[in-house]
C-alpha positions as CSV (number, residue, x, y, z in Angstrom):
1,X,203.4,42.7,-60.8
2,X,206.6,42.2,-61.0
3,X,207.0,40.3,-57.5
4,X,204.9,39.2,-54.5
5,X,205.3,39.4,-51.2
6,X,204.9,36.1,-48.9
7,X,203.1,37.7,-45.9
8,X,202.3,35.8,-42.5
9,X,199.5,36.3,-40.2
10,X,200.0,35.5,-36.9
11,X,197.3,35.2,-34.5
12,X,195.1,33.7,-31.7
13,X,192.0,34.0,-32.8
14,X,190.8,32.3,-36.7
15,X,187.9,30.1,-38.1
16,X,185.5,28.6,-37.5
17,X,185.0,31.2,-34.4
18,X,183.6,34.4,-35.8
19,X,184.8,37.9,-34.9
20,X,186.4,41.4,-36.0
21,X,189.6,40.0,-36.0
22,X,188.9,36.9,-38.1
23,X,186.9,38.6,-40.6
24,X,189.2,41.5,-41.1
25,X,191.5,38.5,-41.8
26,X,189.5,36.7,-44.0
27,X,188.9,40.4,-45.7
28,X,192.6,40.8,-46.5
29,X,193.9,37.4,-47.5
30,X,191.6,37.0,-49.8
31,X,192.3,40.1,-51.8
32,X,196.1,40.1,-51.2
33,X,196.0,36.4,-52.7
34,X,193.9,37.8,-55.3
35,X,196.9,40.6,-56.2
36,X,199.1,37.2,-56.3
37,X,200.5,37.2,-53.0
38,X,201.1,34.7,-50.5
39,X,200.1,34.5,-47.5
40,X,200.1,31.6,-44.4
41,X,198.2,31.7,-41.3
42,X,199.9,31.0,-38.9
43,X,197.2,30.3,-35.5
44,X,196.2,28.9,-32.9
45,X,194.0,26.1,-32.4
46,X,192.6,22.3,-30.7
47,X,191.8,19.2,-32.6
48,X,188.6,20.2,-33.7
49,X,189.9,22.9,-36.0
50,X,192.3,20.9,-37.7
51,X,190.3,20.9,-40.2
52,X,190.4,24.9,-41.7
53,X,193.8,23.1,-43.0
54,X,192.0,21.4,-46.1
55,X,191.0,24.8,-46.9
56,X,192.6,26.9,-50.0
57,X,195.2,28.2,-48.6
58,X,198.3,27.9,-46.2
59,X,197.2,27.1,-42.4
60,X,199.2,26.5,-39.8
61,X,198.0,25.3,-36.7
62,X,199.6,24.9,-33.5
63,X,198.2,23.1,-30.7
64,X,196.6,24.5,-27.7
65,X,194.0,25.0,-25.2
66,X,190.4,27.1,-25.1
67,X,190.5,30.1,-23.3
68,X,188.5,29.4,-20.5
69,X,186.3,33.1,-20.3
70,X,186.8,33.6,-24.0
71,X,186.3,30.5,-26.1
72,X,186.9,32.1,-29.7
73,X,191.1,32.0,-28.4
74,X,193.4,29.2,-27.9
75,X,196.5,29.5,-25.8
76,X,199.4,28.3,-28.6
77,X,201.6,25.6,-26.1
78,X,204.5,25.8,-28.5
79,X,204.3,28.3,-31.1
80,X,208.0,29.0,-31.7
81,X,207.9,26.0,-33.1
82,X,206.3,28.0,-36.5
83,X,210.3,29.3,-36.4
84,X,211.0,26.7,-39.2
85,X,207.9,26.6,-41.5
86,X,208.8,30.9,-41.3
87,X,212.3,30.0,-42.4
88,X,211.1,27.0,-44.7
89,X,209.0,29.5,-46.5
90,X,211.0,32.5,-47.0
91,X,208.4,35.0,-45.4
92,X,208.7,38.5,-46.2
93,X,207.0,40.3,-43.7
94,X,205.2,38.8,-40.4
95,X,201.8,41.0,-39.8
96,X,200.6,40.1,-35.7
97,X,197.2,40.0,-35.8
98,X,196.7,39.4,-32.1
99,X,199.4,40.5,-29.3
100,X,199.4,37.5,-27.1
101,X,201.1,33.8,-27.4
102,X,200.9,33.9,-31.4
103,X,201.5,37.1,-31.6
104,X,204.6,37.4,-29.1
105,X,205.5,34.7,-30.5
106,X,205.5,36.1,-33.8
107,X,208.0,39.0,-32.6
108,X,210.3,36.4,-31.6
109,X,210.3,35.1,-34.8
110,X,210.6,37.7,-36.7
111,X,213.3,39.5,-34.5
112,X,215.6,35.6,-35.0
113,X,215.0,35.8,-38.8
114,X,215.5,39.5,-39.4
115,X,212.2,39.8,-40.9
116,X,209.8,43.3,-40.0
117,X,207.2,42.8,-38.4
118,X,203.9,45.2,-37.9
119,X,200.5,44.4,-35.8
120,X,197.3,46.0,-35.9
121,X,195.6,46.3,-32.4
122,X,192.6,44.9,-33.0
123,X,190.9,44.6,-29.4
124,X,191.1,47.0,-26.2
125,X,192.9,44.2,-24.0
126,X,194.0,46.6,-21.9
127,X,190.9,47.9,-20.0
128,X,189.7,47.3,-16.6
129,X,186.8,46.1,-17.4
130,X,187.5,43.2,-20.3
131,X,190.4,42.1,-17.4
132,X,187.8,42.3,-14.7
133,X,185.3,39.9,-17.1
134,X,188.0,37.2,-19.1
135,X,191.5,37.8,-17.5
136,X,191.2,36.0,-14.3
137,X,188.9,35.2,-11.3
138,X,191.5,36.2,-8.9
139,X,191.2,39.4,-7.7
140,X,195.0,40.0,-7.6
141,X,195.7,38.7,-10.7
142,X,193.3,40.9,-11.9
143,X,194.7,43.7,-10.4
144,X,198.7,42.2,-11.7
145,X,197.0,42.3,-15.3
146,X,195.4,45.9,-15.1
147,X,198.4,47.0,-13.7
148,X,200.5,45.7,-16.7
149,X,198.0,45.9,-20.0
150,X,199.6,49.2,-21.0
151,X,203.3,48.3,-20.3
152,X,203.1,45.2,-22.1
153,X,201.2,47.2,-25.2
154,X,203.9,49.3,-25.4
155,X,206.8,46.6,-25.0
156,X,204.9,44.4,-27.7
157,X,204.0,46.9,-30.5
158,X,206.9,49.8,-29.7
159,X,209.0,46.6,-30.9
160,X,207.1,46.2,-34.7
161,X,208.5,48.3,-37.2
162,X,204.7,49.7,-37.9
163,X,200.9,49.5,-36.0
164,X,198.0,49.0,-37.5
165,X,195.0,51.3,-35.8
166,X,191.4,51.0,-37.7
167,X,190.4,54.3,-36.7
168,X,192.2,57.6,-36.4
169,X,190.4,57.5,-32.9
170,X,192.0,54.4,-32.1
171,X,195.3,55.1,-33.5
172,X,194.6,58.3,-30.6
173,X,194.5,56.0,-27.6
174,X,197.6,54.5,-28.9
175,X,199.9,57.2,-28.9
176,X,198.4,59.0,-25.7
177,X,200.0,55.4,-24.6
178,X,203.4,56.4,-26.4
179,X,202.9,53.5,-29.3
180,X,205.0,54.5,-32.0
181,X,204.7,54.2,-35.8
182,X,200.9,53.9,-35.6
183,X,199.3,54.6,-39.4
184,X,195.7,53.9,-40.1
185,X,193.9,51.0,-42.3
186,X,190.5,50.4,-41.7
187,X,189.6,46.4,-41.8
188,X,187.3,46.3,-45.5
189,X,184.2,44.8,-46.2
190,X,183.2,42.8,-48.5
191,X,180.7,44.6,-51.5
192,X,180.1,42.0,-53.4
193,X,178.6,40.2,-49.6
194,X,176.8,43.2,-48.1
195,X,175.1,45.8,-50.2
196,X,171.3,47.2,-51.0
197,X,170.6,44.7,-53.4
198,X,170.2,41.5,-51.3
199,X,167.1,40.1,-51.2
200,X,165.7,39.4,-47.3
201,X,162.2,39.7,-47.8
202,X,161.5,35.9,-46.9
203,X,163.8,36.5,-43.9
204,X,161.6,39.3,-42.4
205,X,158.8,38.2,-43.1
206,X,159.4,34.8,-40.9
207,X,161.1,37.3,-38.1
208,X,158.5,39.4,-37.9
209,X,155.0,37.6,-38.5
210,X,152.2,38.6,-38.2
211,X,152.6,41.0,-34.5
212,X,155.5,43.4,-36.1
213,X,156.4,45.9,-38.6
214,X,159.6,47.0,-38.0
215,X,162.8,45.2,-37.2
216,X,166.4,46.2,-35.4
217,X,169.1,44.1,-35.8
218,X,172.2,43.1,-33.8
219,X,174.6,41.3,-34.9
220,X,178.0,40.2,-32.8
221,X,179.2,38.6,-29.8
222,X,177.4,38.5,-26.9
223,X,179.4,39.8,-24.2
224,X,179.8,42.1,-21.6
225,X,181.5,44.7,-23.0
226,X,179.0,45.0,-25.8
227,X,176.6,46.6,-23.7
228,X,173.7,44.6,-25.1
229,X,171.8,45.3,-22.0
230,X,171.4,49.4,-23.2
231,X,169.7,48.3,-25.7
232,X,167.5,45.7,-24.2
233,X,166.6,48.5,-22.1
234,X,165.9,51.0,-25.0
235,X,163.5,48.1,-25.9
236,X,161.4,48.8,-22.9
237,X,162.0,52.8,-23.1
238,X,160.3,53.0,-26.6
239,X,157.1,53.8,-27.2
240,X,157.0,52.6,-30.6
241,X,155.6,48.5,-29.4
242,X,156.0,47.5,-33.2
243,X,159.1,47.1,-33.9
244,X,160.8,44.0,-32.8
245,X,164.1,43.0,-32.1
246,X,166.9,40.5,-34.1
247,X,170.1,39.3,-31.8
248,X,172.1,36.9,-34.3
249,X,175.7,36.0,-32.6
250,X,176.6,33.7,-29.5
251,X,178.7,34.2,-26.9
252,X,180.1,34.1,-23.0
253,X,176.1,36.8,-22.1
254,X,173.8,35.1,-24.6
255,X,172.0,33.3,-21.5
256,X,172.7,36.5,-19.4
257,X,170.4,39.1,-22.3
258,X,167.3,35.9,-22.8
259,X,167.2,36.2,-19.3
260,X,167.5,39.6,-18.7
261,X,165.2,40.1,-21.4
262,X,162.4,37.4,-19.8
263,X,162.5,39.4,-16.5
264,X,161.1,42.7,-18.4
265,X,158.2,41.2,-19.8
266,X,159.9,41.4,-23.2
267,X,160.5,37.9,-24.6
268,X,158.3,38.5,-27.5
269,X,159.7,41.5,-28.8
270,X,163.1,40.0,-28.8
271,X,164.3,37.3,-30.8
272,X,167.5,35.6,-30.6
273,X,169.2,33.9,-33.6
274,X,172.3,32.6,-32.9
275,X,174.6,31.4,-34.6
276,X,173.8,31.8,-38.7
277,X,175.9,31.0,-41.7
278,X,178.3,33.2,-43.8
279,X,175.8,33.0,-46.5
280,X,172.8,33.8,-44.8
281,X,174.1,36.5,-42.5
282,X,173.2,39.5,-45.5
283,X,170.1,38.8,-45.7
284,X,169.5,39.4,-41.8
285,X,170.3,42.6,-42.6
286,X,168.5,43.2,-46.1
287,X,165.6,42.0,-43.8
288,X,166.0,44.6,-40.8
289,X,164.9,48.4,-40.4
290,X,168.6,49.5,-38.9
291,X,171.0,48.6,-37.3
292,X,172.0,49.0,-33.4
293,X,175.0,48.6,-31.9
294,X,175.7,49.9,-28.3
295,X,179.1,48.5,-27.8
296,X,181.6,51.4,-26.1
297,X,184.7,48.8,-27.3
298,X,184.6,48.8,-30.6
299,X,188.4,49.5,-32.4
300,X,186.3,50.0,-36.1
301,X,182.7,48.5,-35.8
302,X,183.1,45.7,-38.7
303,X,179.1,44.8,-38.4
304,X,178.6,48.4,-38.5
305,X,180.2,48.8,-41.5
306,X,178.0,46.0,-43.2
307,X,174.7,47.1,-42.2
308,X,176.1,50.6,-43.6
309,X,177.2,48.9,-46.9
310,X,173.5,46.8,-46.6
311,X,172.2,50.1,-47.2
312,X,170.9,50.4,-43.4
313,X,171.6,53.2,-41.4
314,X,173.1,52.8,-38.0
315,X,172.3,53.8,-34.2
316,X,175.4,53.8,-32.1
317,X,177.2,54.9,-29.2
318,X,179.2,58.2,-29.3
319,X,182.4,57.0,-28.6
320,X,186.0,56.1,-30.0
321,X,185.7,54.3,-33.9
322,X,181.6,54.1,-33.9
323,X,182.1,58.3,-33.4
324,X,184.2,58.3,-36.6
325,X,181.8,56.3,-38.9
326,X,178.3,57.8,-37.6
327,X,177.5,60.7,-38.8
328,X,174.1,62.5,-37.7
329,X,171.3,62.8,-39.9
330,X,172.9,61.0,-42.9
331,X,174.1,57.6,-42.5
332,X,172.6,56.6,-38.9
333,X,172.4,58.5,-35.3
334,X,174.6,58.4,-32.5
335,X,173.7,58.1,-28.7
336,X,175.7,58.9,-25.2
337,X,177.3,55.7,-24.4
338,X,174.7,53.8,-21.9
339,X,172.4,56.0,-22.0
340,X,168.9,53.5,-22.1
341,X,166.2,56.4,-23.1
342,X,168.8,58.1,-25.2
343,X,169.0,55.0,-27.1
344,X,165.6,54.9,-27.5
345,X,165.0,57.6,-29.2
346,X,167.4,57.7,-31.5
347,X,166.1,54.0,-33.1
348,X,162.6,56.3,-33.1
349,X,163.7,59.1,-35.1
350,X,165.8,56.5,-37.4
351,X,162.9,54.0,-37.7
352,X,160.3,56.6,-38.4
353,X,162.2,58.0,-41.1
354,X,164.5,55.8,-42.6
355,X,164.2,57.1,-45.9
356,X,166.1,60.2,-44.7
357,X,168.9,57.9,-44.6
358,X,170.0,57.3,-48.4
359,X,174.1,57.7,-47.9
360,X,175.1,54.5,-45.9
361,X,176.1,52.1,-48.9
362,X,178.5,55.6,-49.8
363,X,179.5,55.6,-46.9
364,X,181.0,51.6,-47.1
365,X,182.3,52.3,-50.1
366,X,184.7,54.1,-49.0
367,X,186.0,51.0,-46.9
368,X,186.3,48.4,-50.0
369,X,188.7,45.4,-49.5
370,X,190.5,47.4,-52.9
371,X,190.9,50.3,-50.9
372,X,191.5,49.3,-48.0
373,X,194.3,46.3,-49.4
374,X,195.8,49.4,-51.2
375,X,196.5,51.2,-47.9
376,X,197.9,48.0,-46.6
377,X,200.5,47.5,-49.2
378,X,201.6,50.6,-48.5
379,X,201.6,50.4,-45.3
380,X,203.9,47.5,-45.8
381,X,206.1,49.5,-47.9
382,X,206.9,51.5,-45.6
383,X,207.3,49.5,-42.6
384,X,209.9,47.7,-44.9
385,X,212.1,50.2,-45.7
386,X,215.2,50.5,-44.7
387,X,214.4,54.1,-43.9
388,X,211.7,52.8,-41.8
389,X,213.2,50.1,-39.7
390,X,212.8,49.9,-35.8
391,X,215.2,51.5,-33.8
392,X,214.0,50.8,-30.4
393,X,216.6,49.5,-28.1
394,X,218.5,46.3,-28.9
395,X,215.8,45.2,-31.2
396,X,216.7,47.8,-34.3
397,X,217.3,46.0,-37.1
398,X,217.0,46.3,-40.9
399,X,215.1,44.5,-43.8
400,X,216.6,41.8,-45.1
401,X,214.6,42.1,-48.6
402,X,215.7,45.8,-49.3
403,X,216.2,45.0,-53.0
404,X,213.7,42.8,-53.7
405,X,211.2,45.4,-52.2
406,X,212.4,48.0,-54.7
407,X,210.9,45.4,-57.5
408,X,207.2,44.8,-56.0
409,X,204.9,47.1,-58.1
410,X,202.9,48.3,-55.4
């Protein structure tokens, strides 16, 4: 490579939080740096998160306040001060991972410094159910957020040189809402961490005990939009009673789901493991027979990719990105969203015939870090080119890196 890029990732969520956005950032950062590019993280956090600045790599933390209803996100107090860091570092391209305080500041900073700006649409913050749950308890504020969520999304993303959609289904939604310059760049899965060779036998023995023979796994946030209640109700409908459901993750609805399981008399059939370390997570996939994702909120579904990479079939809601990822009879089964009876039937179909789903890890290989990073760099190249310079109203500018782009061995 004749010359490397200096890339700034702006995000309202980062370590020690664990979610799809953070996983995506970490995976891309690692591979971009392996290829000789420099990646700088600009994120918000509280005093307790300042330890991450000691990790290898450049992380700049803006002090902020935890968003009460969604603690993975921190509202930065003075995000525009990062302008000085960006200017000093000589950043070539800014990649906003979230459209909130850090993302909005990156838009202004990119304009001020005449730096190309791109962004990824990671999450459907525009959905009414999400706004009702997390935005505000005040009904007038909720009404206001609901009314202006998509207009703001259009305002923000159309002021980027390019927009990343993690899947084709998300791209269609964005285009429907008049968001332009959308390119599909899937999130990646680390095939060195998640693969069929991982040994989960000891963990499986502990989780199943002597009363159960099969294991259904869920990993991810314990939140309302993940629709975990569909899976809990499905367990009640299942005829096969020797199946144990293992739940990995934490979140605002964790206690609600635990209470629901208890009320339905299934406390023994469900095991809530809470937070598990990065080193242990692959063993949970390896220990399971199948993975279940009932969410209708996924822009791609990184945890479903991790399950597939681990050689496990996935039973998922037939909605958005999961519809694109899961193929009935090949790498899993899809059920009608919110239909617990249909979900139960699909779980039983797969768990009693797991040998029929043999191409799971082959599908996941299409989402390797190497392949998705190739696509990301192609997207950067296109977004930085003069002929692709953003032309929205007064925000039009041409990249000052024209000569530099031509020198990069992509």
